[in-house]
N, C-alpha and C positions, 0 to 999 in steps of 0.2 A: 843630525836629523832634526828637522823642525816640524812640529805637528801644528796643523791648522784645523779650524772648524768652518763649515759652510752653513749659514742659516738661510734656508729657502732653496728648494731643489726644483725651481721652475726653469724657464728658458735660460736665464743667465746662470743660475746656480749650477745646473747640470752641465752647461757649457764650460764653466770654470773647472769642474771635476774632469771633464773630457780633455781639456787642454793640459791640465796638470798630469793626467795619466799618459796621454799621447806623446807629450814632449818632455817627459820626466827627466831624461838624461841631460838634454840641453838646458832645461830650467835649473837643474841642480848645479850645472857648471856655472851658469850666470849668477845664481844666488850664493854660490860658495859652499852649499851643502844640500842634501836631498830634502824635499818637502813632501810630507805625508799628510793625507787627509785623515784626521783622527775621528771626527764626528761630523754628521750631517743632520741638521735640525729640520724636520718637516712633519706635519701632521698626517701626511698620506703614507701609504705603503708602497714600497718599490721592490717587490720580491725578486724581480729579474735583474736588478742593478748589480754591477760588479762591486758596488759598495754597500750591498744590502745589510751586512753585519755592522755597519757603522752608523746607521740611522738611529735617531732618538727623537722622541716627542717632548722631551723635558729639557728646557734651556739650562737647568741646573747642572746637567751632565757636562755642559761646556763651561759654564761659569766656574764650577768647582774643580775642574781638571787642571792642575798646575802644569801638566805637560803641554797643554795647548797654549801656544804663544801668540797666535794671530787668529782673529775671527773675521770671516768674510760674510758680509750681510748683503744678501740679494733678494730679500723678501719684498721690498717695496713698501710704500706707505709710511705713516708715522707710528702706527700701533700694530704690533708690539715692537717694531723695529727700534724706535727711539729708546725705549726702556732697555731692550736687550743690548744695544750698542753702548749705552751709558754704563750699564752694569759690567759689560765686558771690559771697558776702559778702567773702571773702578777696581776690577779684579786683576789689573796689571797686564791686560792683553791689548796689543795693538789691533787696530781695526781697518779693514778695507771695505768700502761700500760702493755700489753703483746706484744708490738710492737718491735721486735728485730732490725729491720732496723732503727727505730727512736733512740733507745738507743745506738746502735753501732755508729751511725753517730753524734748524738747530745747530748749524755749522759752527757758529761762534762759541757756543757753550761746549760742544764736544771737542773742538780744537783746544780750548782752554784746559779741559780735563786732561787731554793727552799731553799737553805741554807740562802741566804741573806734575805729571807722573813719569815724565821722560819716555813717553810712548809716541806712536805715530797714528794719525787718523788720515787716511788717504782715500781719494774719491775721483780719480781720473775719469772713470767710466760714467760719472754722473752727468756730464755735459754733452760730450761728443760721441758717446759709445766708443767705437774703435778709433775715433779721430784724436790724436794726441793734441791737447790744447792747454790743460792746466799746468802740466810740468813745463812746457815751453814758456808759458806766460810767467810762471814763477821763477824760472831759472834762465832760459835762453834770452829772454827779453828783459832781464832784471836791470840792465844798464839804462833802459829807456824810461822816460816819463810817459806812461801810457795815458792818453787823454780821451780815447773813445774805443768802444767795442760795439760792433753791430754784426748781426748774423741771421742766417736762416737756420733756425735751431730745432725745427720739427719736420721730419721727413714726410709724415702723413699730410700735413697741410701743404707742403711744397708739391707733393704728388697731385693733390686735388687742384691746386692752382695751375700746375702744368697742363692738366687735362682741360681746364677751362680756357687757358690761353691758346694752346696748340690745337685742340680738337673742337673747341666751341661747346664743350659739355657744360651742362648746368652744374651748380654746386651739388645738388642732390644726386645727380647721376655720377659725378666724379667721386663723391664720397662712397656711394654704393660700390663702385668699381674698386676703390681702395680697400673696402671691407672684403670684397670677394677675393682679392689677391693677397689678403692677409697683412696689408700695410696699416689698416685701421682696425681698432678694437670694435667689438659689438657696441659698446658705449664709447663713442669717439669724443665725448665732450671735453676731456682734458686736452686733447689735441686741437680741435676746431675752435674752442673758446680761448685758446692761447695760454692755458695754465701751465702746460708742459714747457713751453718756451719761456714763460715768466720765471719758473724755477731755475732754468738754466742761465738766464741773463743775471739773475740774482747771485748765483755762484760765481760767474765770471766777474761781475762788478765787485763783489766782496773781495775776491783774490787780487784783482788788478788795482783796486784803489784802497785796500787795506782796512776797510770797515764794513761790518755786516749790513747787507741790504736784504730786507725782508720782502717776500711777495706782496704783503699788504701795502707796501710803499710804492709799488709799481703799477701804473695805469696799464690795464691789460684789456685789449680788444681782440676778438677772434675773427674768423673769416666767414662765419655762417651768413652774414648779411650781404656779402659781396654778390654782385650779379654780373651777367655777361655784358650788360651795358657799362659797368665800371671797367671791365676788361677792354671794351671797345674805346672808351675815352683814354685809357692809358696808352693803347696802341696809337691812337691819333696824336697823342702828345709826344710819342716817341719812346715809350717805355713799357714796362710790365708791372704787375702787382705782385708783391711778395709779402709774406708775414715776417716781420723783422722784430728781433729783440735788440734793444739799443741802450747803451749806458754811456753817457758823455759827462766828462768832468768840466765844470764851469770855472770861470776865472776866480770865483770866490771859494773854490774848493768843494762846493756842493755838487751833487749829481743830478742829472736829468735822465730818468729811466723810463722806458716805454716798451710795451709789446703791442704791435698794431700792424695792420696792413699798410703798406707804403707803395707809392709810385717810385720805381727805380728807373733812371735812364738806361737805355740799352747798352751804353758804354760802361756801366757799373760792373765790376767783377762779380757781383752777386746776382746780376740779371740773368747770367747764363747758367745758373745752378738749377738743374731740372730734376724732375721725378722725386725719388726718396732721398736724394743727396742733401747734405747739410754743408754750410760754409760759414766760417767765422772770420770776420775782418777785424784786425787789431791795428790801431793807429798809434805809433810811438813817435816821440820827437826826434830820435836818432835814426831809427830804422825805416820810418815812413809807414806805408801800408804793407801788412803781411796777412795773407789769407790761408786758413786751414780748411781743407776740403775733403769730404769722403762720406761714406755711409754712416749716419749717426746712430744706428741701432743695429739689431741683429744678434743672434745667439753668440756666434763665435767672435765677431768683431768686438762686442762688448766684453765677452769673457777674456779676450786677449788683453784688454786694458786693465781688467781686474787682476789678472795674473801678473801683469807687469808691476802693479802696485804691491802685490804680495812679495815678489822678488825684491823690490826696493825695501820693503819692511824687513825682510830676512837680512839683507845686507846692512840694515841700520838698527838691528836689535840693540837696545840700550843706548841708542843715539838718535836724537830727534832730527827729522827733516825740517827745513825752514818754513814750510807752508803754514801760514797762519794769517788770521785777521782779527781785528779788535771788535768789540761789541758795537752795534749800531747806536745811533742816537736820533732823537726827534729833530726834524728839520734838515737832516743830512741829505735826504732825497727831496728835491723840491716838489711841490704840488704841480702836477702836469699842466695846470692852467697858467702857470708862470713861464712855461717853456715857449721858445720861439721856433716856429717852423713855417715853411710854406705848406699850403694845403690845397688839395683838389676839392672843389665843392660842386655838387649838383643841386640845382634848385628847380622845383616845379613852380611854374609862374602862370598867373593869369595873362600877363603881357610880357613875354620874354625880352623883347627889345627895350621896353621901358624899364624893366628890372635891370637889364645890363647897363643901361645909361645911368641909372641910380647907383648901381654898384661901382662903376668906374669913377663916379663923382665922390662917393663915400669912401672908396678905397682905391686910389690911383695905383697903377702898376699891375692890375690884374691882367692875366692872359687868358683870353677866351679859347676854348677847345671845341671844335665842331667835329663830331664823330658820326659816321654813317650807321644807320640802323637803330638809332636810339629814338625813344618816343618824342613826339612833338610836344610843345608846351613846357620845355625845360631848357635850362642852360647849364653848361659846365665850364669851369674856369679854375685857373691856378692863382692863388693869392701871393702877394709878396710875403716876406718873413713877418710874422705877427705872433704876439702872445695869444695863446689859446683863448683866454678870457676876452681879449679884445676882439677876436674874430667872432666869438659867440655873441657879443654885444652888438656888433655891426649886422650880423645876420638876423638877429631878433628884431632889429629896427626896420628891416625891409618889409613893407606891407604886401599882402597878397602872395606870399611865397611859402614854400614848404621845403625844408632840407631833406633831400633824398639820400645823399651820401656826403661824408666828409672823410677824406683819406689823406694822410700826411705825405709829403713829397720828400724823398731822401736827397741828401747832398753828398752822397758817397757812391 
């Protein structure tokens, strides 16, 4: 019998307890022994819960209980999650977490502590919810040299963009619908500003390329400034707009990492990912392109990934799993202005035709896009591959123009 503790009895934490109770027999068979919930940490009262006698408001009850071998952290955020997880590891307990913010910010440190104490720190649910991605990336694709990961990593923003693309809804109306249906929080800023996707691509990049990538190193743009005119230009070009998290390994070993809206051609496998679904494209030298697809959140899908990690840790008590990455370093992730991409640009102009003539002279190879229903007095075009800084300089040099939109164009 293995005892575990759950820290945080919200949506995911209660789902973990539910799965462990409902599937106790099959979980015990897979783990090799029964798993019992010893303690649940939460400041609230749950008198009607079947686990009511196991609740505590004192983390010390978990930290100081030698019978608890594994701690499950589902509180979210950095404080007090970071302190409690670190203290759990220092107390000799393996940890499972679904907390993407914690892993993105402190993963290298916590993995090092777990390694030094022959413990495990697992976090499959932190990126794809119920979509298995970290274990396949670490194990099944281990023979590959992974050189790029790109994905739709946030279901809320994908739902909003789907409504804008398919139904012609404004950003504000689509977001309001997402909130009404429970897909978006009352404060949706972490989703629509790209922070959630940023944390997830940091975890994926850290694992795939072996060195910690911090959210502060990743250029992050959200979808709040996107308009239906941008959607119309994408349609006229032959594609759609999606919020993409991307990490690409360059020839010199450094990484180019971004979270931003991108034009995707309709033949891209990511272009057909709709509503609250997520998808992650992994590119390896041997396997080619592999895509992982499914619902990226939800109580029971996320809980199932957490419990799978718990089973894995029970099977590996006193034995370490291989999952690990080194500390990051300055300059490992390039400044986004050094990156090279094609971009879609919308300019408001005093004289559109004169501006277009100047643009094609200054930047040969631009492709003009003419979309129906967009305002007069502007032009839209796709640039050739350029460094960000070079494009900024060329746009600044155009007289009588104002940049309305700049959206990168995907090559996957």
